[in-house]
TORTI-978569 format. One record per residue: residue number from 1; residue in one letter; x, y, z of N, C-alpha, C in turn. Coordinates in Angstrom, 1 decimal, decimal comma, padded with zeros to 4 digits. Example, Ala and Ser with C-alpha at 12.3 -4.5 7.8 and 13.67 -1.06 7.14 Angstrom:
2
[1; 'a'; [013,2; -005,7; 007,8]; [012,3; -004,5; 007,8]; [013,2; -003,3; 007,8]] [2; 's'; [012,8; -002,2; 007,1]; [013,7; -001,1; 007,1]; [012,9; 000,0; 007,9]] 
# end
This chain:
71
[1; 'm'; [000,8; -001,2; 000,0]; [000,0; 000,0; 000,0]; [000,9; 001,3; 000,0]] [2; 'e'; [002,1; 001,2; 000,6]; [002,9; 002,3; 000,7]; [003,4; 002,7; -000,7]] [3; 'f'; [003,6; 001,7; -001,6]; [004,1; 001,9; -002,9]; [003,1; 002,7; -003,8]] [4; 'l'; [001,8; 002,3; -003,6]; [000,7; 003,0; -004,3]; [000,7; 004,5; -003,8]] [5; 'a'; [000,8; 004,7; -002,6]; [000,8; 006,1; -002,1]; [002,0; 006,9; -002,6]] [6; 'a'; [003,1; 006,3; -002,7]; [004,3; 006,9; -003,2]; [004,1; 007,2; -004,7]] [7; 'a'; [003,6; 006,3; -005,4]; [003,3; 006,5; -006,9]; [002,4; 007,6; -007,1]] [8; 'i'; [001,3; 007,7; -006,3]; [000,3; 008,8; -006,5]; [001,0; 010,1; -006,1]] [9; 'a'; [001,8; 010,2; -005,1]; [002,5; 011,4; -004,7]; [003,4; 011,9; -005,8]] [10; 'i'; [004,2; 011,0; -006,3]; [005,1; 011,4; -007,4]; [004,4; 011,8; -008,6]] [11; 'g'; [003,3; 011,0; -009,0]; [002,6; 011,3; -010,2]; [001,9; 012,7; -010,1]] [12; 'l'; [001,3; 013,0; -009,0]; [000,6; 014,3; -008,9]; [001,6; 015,4; -008,8]] [13; 'g'; [002,8; 015,2; -008,2]; [003,8; 016,2; -008,2]; [004,3; 016,5; -009,6]] [14; 'a'; [004,5; 015,5; -010,4]; [004,9; 015,6; -011,8]; [003,8; 016,3; -012,6]] [15; 'l'; [002,6; 016,0; -012,4]; [001,5; 016,6; -013,2]; [001,4; 018,1; -012,8]] [16; 'g'; [001,5; 018,4; -011,6]; [001,4; 019,8; -011,2]; [002,6; 020,6; -011,7]] [17; 'a'; [003,8; 020,0; -011,7]; [004,9; 020,7; -012,3]; [004,8; 020,9; -013,8]] [18; 'g'; [004,3; 019,9; -014,5]; [004,1; 020,1; -015,9]; [003,1; 021,2; -016,2]] [19; 'i'; [002,0; 021,3; -015,5]; [001,0; 022,3; -015,7]; [001,6; 023,7; -015,4]] [20; 'g'; [002,3; 023,7; -014,2]; [003,0; 025,0; -013,8]; [004,0; 025,5; -014,8]] [21; 'n'; [004,8; 024,6; -015,3]; [005,8; 025,0; -016,3]; [005,2; 025,5; -017,6]] [22; 'g'; [004,1; 024,8; -018,0]; [003,4; 025,2; -019,2]; [002,9; 026,6; -019,1]] [23; 'l'; [002,3; 026,9; -017,9]; [001,8; 028,3; -017,7]; [002,9; 029,3; -017,7]] [24; 'i'; [004,0; 029,0; -017,0]; [005,1; 029,9; -016,9]; [005,7; 030,2; -018,2]] [25; 'v'; [006,0; 029,2; -019,0]; [006,6; 029,4; -020,3]; [005,6; 030,1; -021,3]] [26; 'g'; [004,4; 029,7; -021,2]; [003,4; 030,3; -022,1]; [003,2; 031,8; -021,9]] [27; 'r'; [003,2; 032,2; -020,6]; [003,1; 033,6; -020,2]; [004,3; 034,4; -020,6]] [28; 't'; [005,5; 033,7; -020,5]; [006,7; 034,4; -020,8]; [006,8; 034,6; -022,3]] [29; 'i'; [006,3; 033,7; -023,1]; [006,3; 033,9; -024,6]; [005,3; 035,0; -025,0]] [30; 'e'; [004,2; 035,1; -024,3]; [003,3; 036,2; -024,5]; [003,9; 037,5; -024,2]] [31; 'g'; [004,6; 037,6; -023,1]; [005,3; 038,8; -022,7]; [006,4; 039,2; -023,7]] [32; 'i'; [007,1; 038,3; -024,2]; [008,2; 038,6; -025,1]; [007,5; 039,0; -026,4]] [33; 'a'; [006,4; 038,4; -026,8]; [005,8; 038,9; -028,1]; [005,2; 040,3; -027,9]] [34; 'r'; [004,8; 040,7; -026,8]; [004,3; 042,0; -026,6]; [005,4; 043,1; -026,4]] [35; 'q'; [006,5; 042,7; -025,7]; [007,6; 043,6; -025,5]; [008,9; 042,9; -025,7]] [36; 'p'; [009,3; 042,8; -027,0]; [010,6; 042,1; -027,2]; [011,8; 042,6; -026,6]] [37; 'e'; [011,8; 043,9; -026,2]; [013,0; 044,5; -025,6]; [013,2; 044,0; -024,1]] [38; 'l'; [012,2; 043,4; -023,5]; [012,3; 042,9; -022,2]; [012,6; 041,4; -022,2]] [39; 'r'; [013,1; 040,9; -023,3]; [013,3; 039,4; -023,4]; [014,2; 038,9; -022,3]] [40; 'g'; [015,4; 039,5; -022,1]; [016,3; 039,0; -021,1]; [015,8; 039,0; -019,7]] [41; 't'; [015,1; 040,0; -019,3]; [014,5; 040,1; -018,0]; [013,4; 039,0; -017,8]] [42; 'l'; [012,6; 038,9; -018,8]; [011,5; 037,9; -018,8]; [012,0; 036,5; -018,7]] [43; 'q'; [013,1; 036,2; -019,5]; [013,7; 034,9; -019,5]; [014,3; 034,5; -018,2]] [44; 't'; [015,0; 035,5; -017,6]; [015,6; 035,3; -016,3]; [014,5; 035,0; -015,2]] [45; 't'; [013,5; 035,7; -015,2]; [012,4; 035,5; -014,3]; [011,7; 034,1; -014,6]] [46; 'm'; [011,6; 033,8; -015,8]; [011,0; 032,5; -016,2]; [011,9; 031,3; -015,7]] [47; 'f'; [013,2; 031,4; -015,8]; [014,1; 030,3; -015,4]; [014,0; 030,2; -013,9]] [48; 'i'; [013,9; 031,3; -013,2]; [013,8; 031,2; -011,7]; [012,5; 030,5; -011,3]] [49; 'g'; [011,4; 030,9; -012,0]; [010,1; 030,3; -011,7]; [010,1; 028,8; -012,1]] [50; 'v'; [010,6; 028,5; -013,2]; [010,7; 027,0; -013,6]; [011,5; 026,3; -012,6]] [51; 'g'; [012,6; 026,8; -012,1]; [013,4; 026,1; -011,1]; [012,7; 025,9; -009,8]] [52; 'l'; [011,9; 026,9; -009,4]; [011,1; 026,7; -008,2]; [010,0; 025,7; -008,3]] [53; 'v'; [009,4; 025,7; -009,5]; [008,3; 024,7; -009,8]; [008,9; 023,3; -009,8]] [54; 'e'; [010,0; 023,2; -010,4]; [010,6; 021,8; -010,6]; [011,2; 021,3; -009,2]] [55; 'a'; [011,4; 022,2; -008,3]; [011,8; 021,7; -007,0]; [010,7; 020,9; -006,2]] [56; 'l'; [009,5; 021,3; -006,5]; [008,4; 020,6; -005,7]; [008,3; 019,1; -006,1]] [57; 'p'; [008,4; 018,7; -007,3]; [008,3; 017,2; -007,5]; [009,5; 016,5; -006,9]] [58; 'v'; [010,7; 017,1; -006,9]; [011,8; 016,5; -006,3]; [011,6; 016,3; -004,8]] [59; 'i'; [011,1; 017,3; -004,2]; [010,8; 017,2; -002,8]; [009,7; 016,1; -002,5]] [60; 'g'; [008,7; 016,1; -003,4]; [007,7; 015,0; -003,3]; [008,3; 013,6; -003,5]] [61; 'l'; [009,2; 013,5; -004,4]; [009,9; 012,2; -004,6]; [010,7; 011,8; -003,3]] [62; 'v'; [011,4; 012,8; -002,7]; [012,2; 012,5; -001,5]; [011,3; 012,0; -000,4]] [63; 'f'; [010,2; 012,8; -000,2]; [009,2; 012,4; 000,9]; [008,6; 011,0; 000,6]] [64; 'a'; [008,2; 010,8; -000,7]; [007,6; 009,5; -001,0]; [008,6; 008,3; -000,7]] [65; 'l'; [009,8; 008,5; -001,1]; [010,8; 007,4; -000,9]; [011,1; 007,3; 000,6]] [66; 'l'; [011,2; 008,4; 001,3]; [011,5; 008,4; 002,7]; [010,4; 007,7; 003,5]] [67; 'f'; [009,1; 008,0; 003,2]; [008,0; 007,3; 003,9]; [007,8; 005,9; 003,5]] [68; 't'; [008,3; 005,6; 002,3]; [008,1; 004,2; 001,8]; [009,1; 003,2; 002,4]] [69; 'f'; [010,4; 003,7; 002,4]; [011,4; 002,7; 002,7]; [012,0; 002,9; 004,1]] [70; 'v'; [011,9; 004,1; 004,7]; [012,5; 004,4; 006,0]; [011,5; 004,2; 007,1]] [71; 'l'; [010,4; 004,8; 007,0]; [009,4; 004,8; 008,1]; [008,6; 003,6; 008,0]] 
# end
């Protein structure tokens, strides 16, 4: 039963990260299309946001493995 819970936690974390990354990148492309001169600033902000969003599934993976095999 622990493996099922871990799989659900990892899967939902990946799903949420995929949706979040899609929204971030899509809005960045819209911003660059509207104001091309802000491309560098928008890309920097986008990469920071994507990095933060990608951290959540990794944390979910660590917790899932921790609770599955250690506790």
